[in-house]
VEXDREN-2710 file (C-alpha; in Angstrom, 1 decimal):
% VEXDREN-2710
k/r/px/py/pz
1/MET/92.2/-96.4/-109.2
2/ARG/89.4/-93.7/-108.4
3/GLU/86.3/-93.9/-110.4
4/LYS/85.7/-91.0/-112.8
5/THR/82.8/-88.7/-112.0
6/PRO/80.2/-88.4/-114.7
7/PRO/80.1/-85.1/-116.5
8/LEU/76.5/-84.6/-115.5
9/LEU/77.2/-84.7/-111.8
10/ASP/80.0/-82.2/-112.2
11/SER/77.7/-79.8/-113.9
12/LEU/75.1/-80.2/-111.1
13/ALA/77.6/-79.6/-108.4
14/ALA/78.9/-76.5/-110.1
15/ALA/75.4/-75.1/-110.5
16/ALA/74.6/-75.7/-106.8
17/GLY/77.8/-73.9/-105.7
18/ALA/76.9/-70.9/-107.9
19/ALA/73.4/-70.7/-106.5
20/ALA/74.7/-70.7/-102.9
21/GLU/77.2/-68.0/-103.7
22/ASP/74.4/-65.9/-105.2
23/ARG/72.2/-66.2/-102.1
24/VAL/75.1/-65.1/-99.9
25/TRP/75.6/-62.0/-102.1
26/LEU/71.8/-61.3/-102.0
27/ASP/71.8/-61.4/-98.2
28/VAL/74.8/-59.1/-98.1
29/ILE/73.1/-56.6/-100.4
30/HIS/69.9/-56.8/-98.4
31/LYS/71.8/-56.1/-95.1
32/MET/73.6/-53.2/-96.8
33/ASP/70.2/-51.8/-97.9
34/GLU/68.9/-52.0/-94.3
35/VAL/72.0/-50.3/-92.9
36/TYR/71.8/-47.6/-95.6
37/ASN/68.1/-47.0/-94.8
38/ASP/68.9/-46.8/-91.0
39/LEU/71.7/-44.4/-91.8
40/ILE/69.4/-42.2/-93.8
41/LYS/66.9/-42.2/-90.9
42/TYR/69.6/-41.3/-88.4
43/GLU/70.8/-38.5/-90.6
44/VAL/67.3/-37.1/-90.9
45/ALA/66.7/-37.3/-87.2
46/LEU/70.1/-35.7/-86.5
47/GLU/69.3/-32.8/-88.9
48/GLU/65.9/-32.3/-87.2
49/LYS/67.6/-32.3/-83.8
50/ASN/70.3/-29.9/-85.0
51/ALA/67.6/-27.6/-86.4
52/ALA/65.6/-27.7/-83.2
53/LEU/68.8/-27.1/-81.2
54/GLU/69.6/-24.1/-83.4
55/ASP/66.1/-22.7/-83.0
56/THR/66.4/-23.2/-79.2
57/GLN/69.8/-21.4/-79.2
58/GLN/68.4/-18.6/-81.3
59/PHE/65.4/-18.3/-78.9
60/ILE/67.6/-18.2/-75.8
61/SER/69.9/-15.7/-77.5
62/SER/67.0/-13.5/-78.4
63/VAL/65.6/-13.7/-74.9
64/LEU/69.0/-12.9/-73.3
65/THR/69.5/-10.0/-75.8
66/SER/66.0/-8.6/-75.1
67/MET/66.3/-8.7/-71.3
68/SER/66.4/-5.3/-69.6
69/ASP/67.7/-6.9/-66.4
70/ILE/71.4/-7.8/-66.4
71/LEU/72.3/-11.5/-66.4
72/LEU/75.7/-13.3/-66.1
73/VAL/76.8/-16.9/-65.5
74/CYS/80.0/-17.6/-63.6
75/SER/81.8/-20.5/-62.2
76/ARG/82.1/-21.5/-58.5
77/ALA/85.1/-19.3/-58.2
78/GLY/83.3/-16.3/-59.6
79/VAL/84.8/-16.4/-63.1
80/ILE/82.5/-15.0/-65.8
81/GLU/81.4/-17.6/-68.4
82/SER/78.6/-15.7/-70.1
83/ALA/76.8/-12.3/-70.0
84/ASN/73.8/-10.8/-71.7
85/GLN/73.5/-7.6/-73.7
86/ALA/72.1/-5.6/-70.8
87/LEU/75.3/-6.1/-68.8
88/LEU/77.5/-5.5/-71.8
89/THR/75.7/-2.2/-72.4
90/LEU/75.9/-1.2/-68.7
91/THR/79.7/-1.9/-68.4
92/GLY/80.6/-0.9/-71.9
93/LYS/82.5/-4.2/-72.4
94/THR/82.2/-7.0/-75.0
95/GLU/81.4/-10.6/-74.1
96/ASP/84.9/-11.6/-75.1
97/GLU/86.4/-9.0/-72.7
98/LEU/84.3/-10.2/-69.8
99/ARG/84.5/-13.9/-70.4
100/GLY/87.2/-15.4/-68.1
101/ARG/87.5/-12.4/-65.8
102/PRO/86.4/-12.6/-62.2
103/ILE/83.0/-11.1/-61.4
104/PHE/84.6/-9.0/-58.7
105/ASP/86.2/-6.8/-61.3
106/LEU/82.7/-5.5/-62.2
107/PHE/82.2/-3.7/-58.9
108/ALA/82.9/-0.1/-58.4
109/ASP/83.9/0.0/-54.8
110/GLU/85.9/-2.2/-52.4
111/ALA/83.0/-2.8/-50.1
112/SER/80.9/-4.3/-52.9
113/ARG/83.9/-6.5/-54.0
114/GLN/84.5/-7.8/-50.5
115/ARG/80.9/-8.6/-49.9
116/ALA/80.7/-10.6/-53.2
117/GLN/84.0/-12.4/-52.4
118/ARG/82.7/-13.4/-49.0
119/HIS/79.6/-14.8/-50.5
120/PHE/81.4/-16.8/-53.2
121/ALA/84.1/-18.0/-50.7
122/GLY/81.8/-18.9/-47.8
123/HIS/78.4/-19.7/-49.3
124/PRO/78.6/-20.3/-53.0
125/GLY/75.6/-22.6/-53.0
126/ASP/73.3/-20.3/-51.1
127/LYS/70.8/-17.9/-52.8
128/LEU/71.3/-14.2/-52.5
129/ALA/68.2/-12.0/-52.9
130/ASP/67.9/-8.2/-53.4
131/CYS/71.6/-7.4/-52.5
132/GLU/72.4/-3.8/-53.4
133/LEU/75.9/-3.5/-54.7
134/GLN/77.8/-0.9/-56.8
135/LEU/78.6/-1.8/-60.4
136/CYS/81.1/0.2/-62.5
137/SER/79.3/1.7/-65.6
138/ALA/80.7/2.4/-69.0
139/GLU/81.4/6.0/-67.9
140/GLY/83.3/4.8/-64.9
141/THR/80.6/5.9/-62.4
142/PRO/79.1/3.6/-59.8
143/VAL/75.6/2.4/-60.5
144/PRO/73.6/0.8/-57.6
145/VAL/72.2/-2.5/-58.7
146/SER/69.9/-4.9/-56.9
147/LEU/71.5/-8.4/-57.5
148/ASN/70.1/-11.9/-57.0
149/CYS/72.4/-15.0/-57.1
150/THR/71.1/-18.5/-57.7
151/PRO/73.3/-21.6/-57.7
152/ARG/73.6/-23.6/-60.9
153/TYR/73.8/-27.4/-60.7
154/SER/74.6/-30.2/-63.1
155/THR/72.3/-33.1/-63.9
156/VAL/73.9/-35.1/-61.1
157/GLY/73.5/-32.4/-58.6
158/LYS/77.1/-31.0/-58.7
159/LEU/77.5/-27.3/-58.1
160/LEU/78.7/-25.7/-61.3
161/GLY/78.5/-22.0/-60.4
162/MET/76.1/-19.1/-60.0
163/VAL/73.6/-17.3/-62.1
164/VAL/73.5/-13.6/-61.3
165/THR/70.6/-11.3/-62.2
166/GLY/70.0/-7.7/-61.3
167/ARG/68.3/-4.4/-62.1
168/PRO/69.6/-0.9/-61.5
169/VAL/68.0/0.5/-58.4
170/GLY/67.2/3.7/-60.2
171/GLU/64.7/1.8/-62.3
172/LEU/63.2/0.4/-59.2
173/GLN/62.9/3.8/-57.6
174/ARG/61.2/5.1/-60.7
175/ALA/58.8/2.2/-60.6
176/TYR/58.1/2.8/-56.9
177/GLN/57.5/6.5/-57.6
178/ALA/55.2/5.7/-60.5
179/LEU/53.3/3.2/-58.2
180/ARG/53.1/5.9/-55.5
181/ARG/51.7/8.4/-57.9
182/THR/49.2/5.9/-59.1
183/HIS/48.2/5.1/-55.5
184/GLU/47.8/8.8/-54.8
185/GLU/45.7/9.3/-57.9
186/LEU/43.6/6.3/-56.9
187/LYS/43.0/7.8/-53.4
188/HIS/42.1/11.1/-55.0
189/THR/39.7/9.4/-57.4
190/GLN/38.2/7.5/-54.5
191/GLN/37.6/10.7/-52.5
192/GLN/36.0/12.2/-55.6
193/LEU/33.7/9.2/-55.9
194/LEU/32.8/9.4/-52.3
195/HIS/32.0/13.1/-52.5
196/SER/30.1/12.6/-55.7
197/GLU/28.0/9.9/-54.1
198/LYS/27.4/12.2/-51.1
199/MET/26.2/14.9/-53.4
200/ALA/23.9/12.4/-55.2
201/SER/22.5/11.3/-51.9
202/LEU/22.1/14.9/-50.8
203/GLY/20.3/15.7/-54.0
204/ARG/17.8/12.9/-53.4
205/LEU/17.2/14.3/-49.9
206/VAL/16.7/17.9/-50.8
207/ALA/12.9/17.8/-50.5
208/GLY/13.1/16.1/-47.1
209/VAL/15.7/18.5/-45.8
210/ALA/13.7/21.5/-47.1
211/HIS/10.7/20.2/-45.3
212/GLU/12.8/19.7/-42.2
213/LEU/14.1/23.3/-42.4
214/ASN/10.7/24.7/-43.1
215/ASN/9.3/23.8/-39.6
216/PRO/11.8/25.8/-37.5
217/ILE/12.1/28.6/-39.9
218/SER/8.3/29.0/-40.0
219/PHE/8.3/28.9/-36.2
220/VAL/10.9/31.6/-36.0
221/LEU/9.1/33.7/-38.6
222/GLY/5.8/33.5/-36.8
223/ASN/7.5/34.5/-33.5
224/VAL/9.3/37.4/-35.1
225/VAL/6.0/38.7/-36.6
226/ALA/4.4/38.5/-33.1
227/LEU/7.4/40.2/-31.6
228/ARG/7.2/43.0/-34.1
229/LYS/3.6/43.6/-33.2
230/TYR/4.4/43.5/-29.6
231/ALA/7.3/45.9/-30.0
232/ARG/5.0/48.4/-31.7
233/ARG/2.4/48.2/-28.9
234/ILE/5.1/48.5/-26.2
235/GLY/6.6/51.5/-28.0
236/GLU/3.2/53.1/-28.1
237/TYR/2.6/52.5/-24.4
238/LEU/6.1/53.8/-23.5
239/ALA/5.5/57.0/-25.5
240/ALA/2.3/57.5/-23.4
241/VAL/4.1/56.8/-20.2
242/HIS/6.8/59.4/-20.9
243/GLY/4.3/61.9/-22.3
244/ASP/1.6/64.1/-20.6
245/MET/-1.2/61.5/-20.8
246/PRO/-3.2/61.3/-17.5
247/ALA/-2.8/58.2/-15.4
248/ALA/-6.4/57.0/-16.0
249/ALA/-5.9/57.2/-19.8
250/ARG/-2.5/55.4/-19.5
251/GLU/-4.2/52.6/-17.6
252/ALA/-6.9/52.4/-20.2
253/LEU/-4.3/52.3/-23.0
254/LYS/-2.4/49.6/-21.1
255/ARG/-5.4/47.4/-21.0
256/GLU/-6.2/48.2/-24.6
257/LEU/-2.7/47.2/-25.8
258/ARG/-2.6/44.2/-23.4
259/ILE/0.8/45.1/-22.2
260/GLU/0.7/42.7/-19.2
261/ARG/-0.1/39.8/-21.6
262/ILE/2.6/40.8/-23.9
263/LEU/5.2/40.9/-21.1
264/ALA/4.0/37.5/-20.0
265/ASP/4.2/36.1/-23.5
266/LEU/7.7/37.5/-24.4
267/PRO/9.8/34.9/-22.6
268/SER/8.1/32.0/-24.4
269/LEU/8.3/33.8/-27.8
270/ILE/12.0/34.5/-27.3
271/ASP/12.7/30.9/-26.1
272/GLY/10.8/29.5/-29.1
273/THR/12.7/31.7/-31.5
274/VAL/16.0/30.6/-30.0
275/GLU/15.0/27.0/-30.2
276/GLY/13.9/27.3/-33.8
277/ALA/17.2/29.1/-34.7
278/GLU/19.2/26.4/-32.9
279/ARG/17.3/23.7/-34.7
280/THR/18.0/25.4/-38.0
281/ARG/21.6/25.7/-37.1
282/ASP/21.8/22.0/-36.2
283/ILE/20.3/21.0/-39.6
284/VAL/22.6/23.3/-41.5
285/ASP/25.6/22.0/-39.5
286/GLY/24.6/18.4/-40.3
287/LEU/24.4/19.3/-44.0
288/LYS/27.8/20.9/-43.9
289/ARG/29.3/18.0/-42.1
290/PHE/27.7/15.5/-44.5
291/SER/28.6/17.3/-47.7
292/ALA/32.2/18.3/-46.7
293/VAL/35.2/16.3/-48.0
294/ASP/36.5/14.3/-45.1
295/ARG/40.1/15.0/-44.0
296/ASP/40.7/11.6/-42.4
297/GLN/40.8/13.0/-38.9
298/PRO/39.2/10.4/-36.6
299/GLU/37.3/11.6/-33.6
300/ARG/35.2/10.1/-30.9
301/PHE/31.5/10.5/-31.5
302/ASP/28.1/9.1/-30.5
303/LEU/26.8/6.9/-33.3
304/VAL/23.1/7.1/-32.1
305/PRO/22.4/10.7/-33.2
306/VAL/24.2/10.1/-36.5
307/ILE/21.8/7.2/-37.2
308/GLU/18.8/9.2/-36.1
309/ARG/19.7/12.2/-38.2
310/ALA/20.5/10.2/-41.3
311/VAL/17.4/8.0/-41.1
312/HIS/15.2/11.1/-40.4
313/TRP/16.5/12.8/-43.5
314/VAL/15.8/9.8/-45.7
315/THR/12.3/9.2/-44.4
316/LYS/11.5/12.9/-44.9
317/ALA/12.1/12.4/-48.6
318/ALA/10.4/9.0/-48.8
319/ALA/6.7/8.4/-49.3
320/GLU/4.4/8.6/-46.4
321/ARG/3.7/4.9/-46.4
322/PHE/7.4/4.2/-45.5
323/GLN/7.6/3.7/-41.7
324/VAL/10.8/3.5/-39.6
325/GLU/11.2/1.8/-36.2
326/LEU/14.2/2.9/-34.2
327/ASN/15.5/0.9/-31.3
328/LEU/18.8/2.6/-30.3
329/PRO/20.6/2.6/-27.0
330/LEU/22.2/5.8/-25.6
331/PRO/25.0/6.3/-26.0
332/LEU/27.0/4.2/-28.5
333/HIS/30.5/5.8/-28.9
334/VAL/32.8/4.9/-31.7
335/VAL/35.9/6.5/-33.3
336/GLY/36.1/7.8/-36.8
337/SER/34.4/10.2/-39.1
338/PRO/30.8/11.1/-38.2
339/GLY/30.2/12.5/-41.7
340/GLN/31.3/9.2/-43.3
341/MET/29.2/7.2/-40.9
342/GLN/26.2/9.4/-41.8
343/GLN/26.9/8.6/-45.4
344/VAL/26.8/4.9/-44.7
345/VAL/23.6/5.0/-42.7
346/MET/21.9/7.2/-45.4
347/ASN/23.0/4.8/-48.1
348/LEU/21.6/1.8/-46.2
349/ALA/18.3/3.6/-45.4
350/GLN/17.9/4.8/-48.9
351/ASN/18.6/1.3/-50.1
352/ALA/15.7/0.1/-47.9
353/VAL/13.5/2.8/-49.4
354/ASP/14.3/1.7/-52.9
355/ALA/13.9/-2.0/-52.1
356/THR/10.4/-1.6/-50.6
357/ALA/9.1/0.7/-53.5
358/GLY/6.4/-1.9/-54.4
359/VAL/5.5/-2.9/-50.9
360/PRO/2.1/-1.4/-49.6
361/ALA/3.3/-1.1/-46.0
362/ALA/7.0/-0.4/-46.4
363/ARG/8.9/-0.6/-43.2
364/LEU/12.5/-0.3/-42.0
365/ALA/13.6/-1.5/-38.5
366/VAL/16.9/-0.1/-37.2
367/THR/18.2/-1.7/-34.0
368/ALA/21.5/-1.3/-32.3
369/HIS/23.4/-2.7/-29.3
370/GLY/26.9/-3.2/-28.0
371/ALA/28.4/-6.7/-27.9
372/ASP/32.0/-7.9/-27.4
373/GLY/33.5/-4.5/-27.7
374/LYS/31.6/-3.7/-30.9
375/ALA/28.6/-1.6/-31.9
376/VAL/26.2/-3.7/-33.9
377/VAL/23.5/-2.0/-36.0
378/GLU/21.0/-3.9/-38.1
379/PHE/18.9/-2.4/-40.9
380/ARG/16.0/-4.8/-41.7
381/ASP/13.4/-4.0/-44.4
382/ASN/10.3/-5.9/-45.4
383/GLY/11.1/-5.9/-49.1
384/PRO/11.5/-8.8/-51.5
385/GLY/15.1/-9.5/-50.2
386/ILE/18.3/-10.0/-52.2
387/GLY/18.5/-12.6/-54.9
388/GLU/20.8/-15.5/-54.1
389/GLU/22.7/-14.8/-57.3
390/ASN/23.4/-11.2/-56.2
391/LEU/24.4/-11.8/-52.6
392/GLY/28.1/-12.2/-53.5
393/ARG/28.1/-9.1/-55.7
394/ILE/26.0/-6.7/-53.6
395/PHE/29.0/-4.6/-52.6
396/ASP/30.8/-4.7/-55.9
397/PRO/31.4/-1.2/-57.4
398/PHE/28.8/-0.2/-60.1
399/PHE/26.8/-3.3/-59.5
400/THR/23.1/-2.5/-59.3
401/THR/19.8/-4.1/-60.0
402/LYS/18.1/-0.8/-60.6
403/PRO/17.3/0.3/-64.2
404/VAL/19.6/2.7/-66.0
405/GLY/19.3/6.2/-64.6
406/LYS/18.0/5.1/-61.2
407/GLY/21.3/4.3/-59.5
408/THR/25.0/4.2/-60.0
409/GLY/25.8/1.1/-58.0
410/LEU/28.3/3.0/-55.9
411/GLY/26.3/3.5/-52.6
412/LEU/26.8/0.1/-51.0
413/ALA/30.4/-0.3/-52.4
414/ILE/31.4/3.1/-50.9
415/SER/29.7/2.2/-47.7
416/TYR/31.6/-1.1/-47.5
417/GLY/34.9/0.7/-48.0
418/ILE/34.1/3.4/-45.4
419/VAL/33.2/0.8/-42.8
420/GLU/36.3/-1.3/-43.6
421/ARG/38.5/1.8/-43.1
422/HIS/36.9/2.3/-39.7
423/GLY/37.9/-1.2/-38.7
424/GLY/34.4/-2.6/-39.0
425/THR/32.4/-4.9/-41.2
426/LEU/29.3/-4.6/-43.3
427/ALA/27.4/-7.7/-44.3
428/ALA/24.2/-8.4/-46.3
429/ALA/21.8/-11.3/-45.9
430/ASN/18.2/-12.3/-46.2
431/HIS/16.1/-12.4/-43.0
432/ASP/14.2/-15.6/-42.2
433/GLY/11.1/-13.5/-41.8
434/GLY/11.5/-12.0/-45.2
435/GLY/13.3/-8.9/-46.5
436/ALA/17.0/-8.0/-46.5
437/VAL/19.1/-7.3/-43.4
438/PHE/22.3/-5.3/-43.4
439/THR/24.5/-5.7/-40.4
440/LEU/27.0/-2.9/-39.5
441/GLN/29.7/-3.6/-36.9
442/LEU/32.1/-1.0/-35.6
443/PRO/34.7/-1.1/-32.7
444/LEU/33.4/0.7/-29.6
445/ALA/35.5/3.6/-28.4
END
């Protein structure tokens, strides 16, 4: 016979069982809360990703719609999967009408179709660049288009198809024409700048050139005055010879008028007049050649007289304290434009004049020689030299260290361009003995 459990123990056992059951339910509720919180987090993250994906899709869609170039995506077999608005506008089709059709149906002629088929059949994974083919427009007319094909791969490197982009050749031609017009305008502006700088240089040298012209003109004028006086005396003597004047009187008149001296002096007067006229002609010819707009017709010429004339003109307009030393061989033939080379030399000489403005005994040494098939000319002054911070910018257009109104900053820039077009180089540096040195190199003829 089993003993009877006391009522108190039964009550304790029942209470312990209920407490254990409550703990289990609490654990279940807690786990359910954790799962619910995780679910809320996942849902928020999913909504954020969906929003980002929607923004990305809208961005890609807006980019594809705004593209002026045509774009389409096709499979390895050439079946169209997607197309942008530019292609739809060109062909007059909707995306639903194009999707699923072979790309070859877009071409207007058989040659274009066959070329595209050969590429897709033989080299679907190769790139195709600037391939001009005929597409059929919405009006049914052929439109030449420059196409580019790029293979499209999956994340594991499997070839999925091709991405085809293109632009109507007419737009490219218009772009090239606009570029050509801009280039011609730039060349014209460059010629105008060159001519303007020439005129500015010529304006600075007017005083020197006027002085240079004054010498031969004054010489010619003096000779002409003497010739006029001699002509009057000779006329008076010839009238006496052809008249009734006795021989003794004619001899006396001849001695009085110094006819024999006049006859002996005439050759030198005539030669001097011719020399002065030729000198004037040479100066005027040099001015015309310097101020004229070049026509890009290269010719063979001696660089030495060009340097001599240009430096001579500059020194005539400079102060008397400015001295020039020339050490030039004869001859030094190059090919190009003598007028443009004269502009370069004048700019370099004028630059030396300006750089030595504050030097008591200003000096410019110009030396030239031929070496390794090149004519090398150095212009060295005894000025303060070029600042290290300016050496890299000395040939930049409009760069100048002169105050406003004293220079445009175009002289050295234009000179650099002229020398470069002649196949030469122009470099600037500071000499070890002080002052700046510009080195001009040109190919010898």
